[in-house]
Every structure is written in structure tokens, then in C-alpha cells.
DRENZAMI-245507 format. One record per residue (C-alpha): residue in one letter; chain; x, y, z. Coordinates in nm, 4 decimals. Example, Ala and Ser with C-alpha at 12.3 -4.5 7.8 and 13.67 -1.06 7.14 Angstrom:
REM residues 2
<rec a,A,<1.2300,-0.4500,0.7800>>
<rec s,A,<1.3670,-0.1060,0.7140>>
This chain:
REM residues 139
<rec m,A,<5.2152,3.6017,8.9289>>
<rec a,A,<4.8960,3.7606,8.9772>>
<rec n,A,<4.6630,3.7983,8.6896>>
<rec i,A,<4.5217,4.1411,8.6170>>
<rec t,A,<4.2034,4.1995,8.4401>>
<rec r,A,<4.1126,4.5456,8.2850>>
<rec r,A,<3.7631,4.6369,8.3243>>
<rec d,A,<3.5721,4.9382,8.1595>>
<rec p,A,<3.2577,5.0197,8.3806>>
<rec l,A,<3.1226,5.1917,8.0687>>
<rec d,A,<3.1266,4.8744,7.8763>>
<rec d,A,<2.9152,4.7060,8.1526>>
<rec f,A,<2.6802,5.0015,8.1429>>
<rec f,A,<2.5950,5.0121,7.7998>>
<rec r,A,<2.5950,4.6237,7.7578>>
<rec g,A,<2.2624,4.5223,7.8588>>
<rec f,A,<2.1167,4.8810,7.9542>>
<rec f,A,<1.9149,4.9237,7.6154>>
<rec v,A,<1.6182,4.7289,7.5217>>
<rec r,A,<1.6990,4.7567,7.1503>>
<rec p,A,<2.0193,4.6662,6.9806>>
<rec v,A,<2.2232,4.9614,6.9379>>
<rec e,A,<2.4537,4.9404,6.6205>>
<rec y,A,<2.7665,5.1719,6.6253>>
<rec g,A,<2.8961,5.3023,6.2802>>
<rec s,A,<2.7371,5.0480,6.0748>>
<rec g,A,<2.4498,5.2690,5.9365>>
<rec g,A,<2.2375,4.9590,5.9664>>
<rec a,A,<2.3677,4.8220,5.6439>>
<rec v,A,<2.3359,4.4510,5.6162>>
<rec e,A,<2.6856,4.2946,5.5049>>
<rec a,A,<2.6880,3.9744,5.2670>>
<rec p,A,<2.7106,3.6536,5.4886>>
<rec e,A,<3.0105,3.4340,5.4477>>
<rec m,A,<2.9468,3.0721,5.3023>>
<rec r,A,<3.0308,2.8441,5.5226>>
<rec v,A,<3.2113,2.5410,5.4050>>
<rec d,A,<3.3343,2.2130,5.5341>>
<rec v,A,<3.5686,1.9921,5.2930>>
<rec k,A,<3.6650,1.6285,5.3844>>
<rec e,A,<3.8939,1.3990,5.1888>>
<rec d,A,<3.9492,1.0298,5.1620>>
<rec a,A,<4.1000,0.7914,4.9226>>
<rec d,A,<3.8272,0.8091,4.6644>>
<rec g,A,<3.7366,1.1659,4.6507>>
<rec y,A,<3.6170,1.4866,4.8504>>
<rec q,A,<3.2894,1.5666,5.0432>>
<rec v,A,<3.1743,1.9326,5.0529>>
<rec h,A,<2.9224,2.0609,5.2736>>
<rec a,A,<2.8111,2.4357,5.2407>>
<rec e,A,<2.5556,2.6275,5.4369>>
<rec l,A,<2.3101,2.8059,5.2022>>
<rec p,A,<2.0053,2.8877,5.4154>>
<rec g,A,<1.7030,3.0589,5.2624>>
<rec v,A,<1.8396,2.9664,4.9012>>
<rec r,A,<1.6418,2.7759,4.6502>>
<rec k,A,<1.8035,2.5041,4.4889>>
<rec e,A,<1.7417,2.6538,4.1267>>
<rec d,A,<1.9504,2.9645,4.2572>>
<rec i,A,<2.2699,2.7553,4.3207>>
<rec h,A,<2.5436,2.7086,4.0714>>
<rec v,A,<2.8556,2.4822,4.0804>>
<rec h,A,<3.1304,2.4989,3.8642>>
<rec i,A,<3.4152,2.2668,3.8524>>
<rec d,A,<3.7529,2.3468,3.6660>>
<rec g,A,<4.0129,2.0800,3.7065>>
<rec p,A,<4.0878,2.1135,4.0993>>
<rec v,A,<3.9142,2.4201,4.1505>>
<rec v,A,<3.5448,2.4238,4.2706>>
<rec s,A,<3.3302,2.7377,4.2767>>
<rec i,A,<2.9862,2.7568,4.4278>>
<rec s,A,<2.7521,3.0701,4.3743>>
<rec a,A,<2.4137,3.1201,4.5141>>
<rec e,A,<2.1470,3.3922,4.5155>>
<rec r,A,<1.8919,3.4842,4.7747>>
<rec k,A,<1.6042,3.6810,4.6221>>
<rec q,A,<1.4115,3.9246,4.8110>>
<rec e,A,<1.0212,3.8770,4.7782>>
<rec k,A,<0.8830,4.2088,4.8486>>
<rec e,A,<0.5324,4.1584,4.9880>>
<rec i,A,<0.3931,4.4487,5.1790>>
<rec k,A,<0.0543,4.4447,5.2609>>
<rec d,A,<-0.1618,4.7536,5.3176>>
<rec g,A,<-0.1102,4.9546,5.6523>>
<rec e,A,<0.2213,4.7392,5.6899>>
<rec r,A,<0.5676,4.8965,5.7162>>
<rec v,A,<0.9134,4.7393,5.7780>>
<rec l,A,<1.0521,4.8414,6.0878>>
<rec r,A,<1.4060,4.6531,6.0677>>
<rec t,A,<1.5646,4.4097,5.7915>>
<rec e,A,<1.8687,4.2086,5.8881>>
<rec r,A,<1.8455,3.9413,5.6383>>
<rec y,A,<2.0788,3.9418,5.3591>>
<rec f,A,<1.9541,3.9336,4.9749>>
<rec g,A,<2.1837,3.9111,4.7046>>
<rec k,A,<2.4599,3.6824,4.5776>>
<rec v,A,<2.7411,3.5179,4.7469>>
<rec s,A,<3.0205,3.3039,4.6063>>
<rec r,A,<3.3003,3.0940,4.7015>>
<rec s,A,<3.5935,2.9251,4.5243>>
<rec f,A,<3.8580,2.6861,4.6534>>
<rec q,A,<4.1258,2.4568,4.5469>>
<rec l,A,<4.1398,2.0870,4.6055>>
<rec g,A,<4.4682,1.8769,4.5988>>
<rec q,A,<4.3742,1.6860,4.3039>>
<rec e,A,<4.1597,1.7188,3.9934>>
<rec v,A,<3.7893,1.6126,4.0230>>
<rec d,A,<3.6033,1.3610,3.7613>>
<rec e,A,<3.3159,1.5971,3.6708>>
<rec s,A,<3.1378,1.3186,3.5089>>
<rec k,A,<3.0979,1.1408,3.8435>>
<rec a,A,<3.0535,1.4310,4.0661>>
<rec n,A,<2.7058,1.4621,4.2578>>
<rec a,A,<2.5205,1.7276,4.4031>>
<rec r,A,<2.2279,1.7394,4.6724>>
<rec f,A,<2.0559,2.0147,4.8440>>
<rec n,A,<1.8625,1.9385,5.1690>>
<rec d,A,<1.7683,2.1655,5.4591>>
<rec g,A,<1.9606,2.4497,5.3508>>
<rec v,A,<2.2905,2.2410,5.3054>>
<rec l,A,<2.4556,2.1879,4.9596>>
<rec e,A,<2.6332,1.8405,4.9697>>
<rec l,A,<2.8682,1.7839,4.6881>>
<rec t,A,<3.0626,1.4438,4.6204>>
<rec l,A,<3.3477,1.4887,4.4140>>
<rec p,A,<3.5532,1.1763,4.2957>>
<rec k,A,<3.9139,1.2201,4.2339>>
<rec k,A,<4.0030,1.1853,3.8635>>
<rec a,A,<4.2454,0.9090,3.7877>>
<rec a,A,<4.5883,0.9957,3.7618>>
<rec a,A,<4.7289,0.9191,3.4073>>
<rec q,A,<4.9489,0.6215,3.4265>>
<rec a,A,<5.3191,0.7105,3.2764>>
<rec k,A,<5.3589,0.5111,2.9285>>
<rec r,A,<5.6762,0.3581,2.8348>>
<rec l,A,<5.7147,0.3829,2.4733>>
<rec a,A,<5.9377,0.0960,2.2758>>
<rec i,A,<6.1649,0.2391,2.0359>>
<rec d,A,<6.1760,0.1054,1.6784>>
């Protein structure tokens, strides 16, 4: 069976013809970026890596509630416009982003650790020891 590929000549015409990028329908608004997160599990706990480029560590907040982990961050815009300077285009996002996810087991908050290095938040979240069932003796 032959593979048939459909080609649109106008698509090829518009792709690469213009020197400046052209946006259709977005109105130039910059949408909030997604916080990219990697979660790994081993026998002792979870390791979380979250990409937060351009965010200061003072503007990152991590909240742990049992098995639910919430990360929020804010990138603040520093408006420094010099005399005779004007902004032609702004594509970087400034504002708040947040992400919550549920892990398979509760996290021991007292042993949790967080580091922020080169725009990546690294969380080490040990699992909380499961409560052992106890057999009561009847008097």
C-alpha cells in the first residue's frame, strides 16, 4: 500500500517567508508556562526535580500535606526602562505558577529536604513509616 502525504503549498509559503515571527490569534499575550516536574521513587522515598528558571529561591514555596505536595513560585518583573529606551517585544512570563500532585505514600515532613540550584528545585521526600498494627491483649 502506498503512503500518501498531503501537502499544503500555502503552509510552505508562510513558513520561513517572513523575517519576524508571525502570531495568529494570540494577540501577543504571553501564557503562563507549565512547571516541568520529574518524580522518582525508591524504597526510602521520592525525589522531585522541578524546573523554575528565572525564579529566586525566596519566591518558591513547598507545602506538604500527607501524600500531597504543592509547589508554587513567582517570577517578578523588574521594570527598569532607561531614558530613550522602549520595549519592542516581551515574551518572558512574569507572575505565579503552581503545581500539586499526590504521591503513593505519605511524606515524612520532618526529614524532607529542598535545594535550589541553577533554576532546578530538588526535593528529597522520605516516606513516612507505616504504622504497625498492634494486637491488644484482652484482660
